[in-house]
C-alpha angles and dihedrals in degrees: 000000000000130000110251094206109035094142092053092051092051091047092053091048092050093048091049091052092049091049092051092048091049093050093047097039137068118346095033111131115248115238117264117248112263135210130181135214126199124164088217091050096235104108090184091278093304122135144253090036123185129187093219135041091229091056089051090050092048092048096048131084123231110279094034126131118228120198113202109199119221115284141085118290111197100207149087114251126211115195113195102161140053104276137143112233114193115188115159105171093010122121127197108207107197101186120231105310141048132014116318090209122022117190118198099154133073134249099017122152120213113189129183102344120143114217121201134172126011125101089265128028099208126010119193115202109187089319120151137192096011121151126213118190128183 
């Protein structure tokens, strides 16, 4: 038994290989540096791992992505650089006074954090083009 369309099969295989090489090759964005925060200090074996969100912010370069694992972080956070802070299930408990989250930098993304306490939830100080998502 012979294949009626051998040329077509090879052409599809060649096009698939070229597509995969193009997607994985030049022009592909390099992954952003990551940091992790966990109030228990475990970070599910990911590194670098910080016990507070502020320590993760301080230890990260602009453009980094910080993943705050679920839990309660008893702190006030000041964000002065362009970072992405993902915190589904994470709560920042800021006590009774001051802003729980102060933003002084531009182009930060805050996603999924719950803010409680403080006299103000989020304070923006000259910050532009920041995004807050529930």
